[in-house]
C-alpha angles and dihedrals in degrees: 000000000000090000091054092049091047091050091050092049093049091048091050092047092050092050093048094046091051091049090051090061092063115098119223122236120197125228090248092052090052092049089050091051091049092050097043102046119086093178105023116236090190140050133215110225116200108195097186123111121286091251092053090048093052091050090060139327143170115275112269095011121143120215124227116154114241091242094052101049095109092050092051103043090122088069088060096045111137094028097083090107098027129084114282112188109202128196142155131177098292110350110270098095091042090058090054091050092046091053090051092048092048091051088053095054104267106150108179105053120159127187117218108240110246092001121228094327092061092044090055093042089055089052092236122165119288135188114222125193 
């Protein structure tokens, strides 16, 4: 039983320490990047479900569900050393995706401050399908 508890604690600590390495980017910083870049040197990665994405998403975002990141790394090829801005609805799924990306060599991950909920609350532009 002690071994199981120790393993759970180590796993939790590793996950939290990886998440702590991710820099935050504000909504305004993202908007500035979107407006300033002619040929984007970053991507916005929405890790919510496909249905959530269709209901509304940030302009230019690509959608890969948090639980399918490893299966779809080819879609992110070329961004291993470029800025990848990750978000979900409220943060939990984004942390899972960020950990998977980190373990696959992505070095410039950013987490959108407040995630999708804050973007909507701030009444920022959305694309709806």
